[in-house]
Residue, then its C-alpha position, 0 to 999 in steps of 0.5 A: m484478493a485484497l491489496i492490503e493483505r497481498l502487500a502485508g501477507i495477511d491471511l493469504d491462501e494458496n490462490e493469493g500471491k503475495l505482492s512485493f511491498g518494496a516494488f509497491h513502495g517504489a511504484m507509489y514513489e514514482l506515482a507521487a513523482g509523476f513518473v507513473t500513473k495509477a493505471q500503470i500500477v494496476s497493470y504492474f501488479e495485475l490488480d482486480a477491481t477490489e484491489e484497484n479500489e484499495l489502491q485509490w484509497i491509498i492514493d486518496q490518503y496520500n493526496a489528503q496530506p497537507n503539504a509536500a513534506a507530509k506527502e513524502k512522509y506518507i510514502e515512507l509510512l507505506r514502506v514502514v507499515f508493510q515491512l512490519a506487517e510482513a514480519e508479523v510484528p504485533g499491531y500490524t497483523t490484521n487489515a484493520q491494524v494496517t489500515a488504521r496505521l495508514t490513516a494515523i498520520 
């Protein structure tokens, strides 16, 4: 199971559970604020090793932002992108499209 697919609801089968992007967004906000750790997020969402690697990729994207304002904007971008993906808006319906948008900031 891949984290991005589970958050976006992309190509899930009956064995894969959709994750709440709202709860994930909240967890990422709290991670950015220093109130939770990556390990806690892994535990909250019961992420497997592949999903944990994707979480680290998202964290790395956040950390690559040049300043506090850009970091804040990135946390908001997570919410927007996964909301659009969940609604199956064209341009947000594949892992590649979602990933590309999360790096285009």
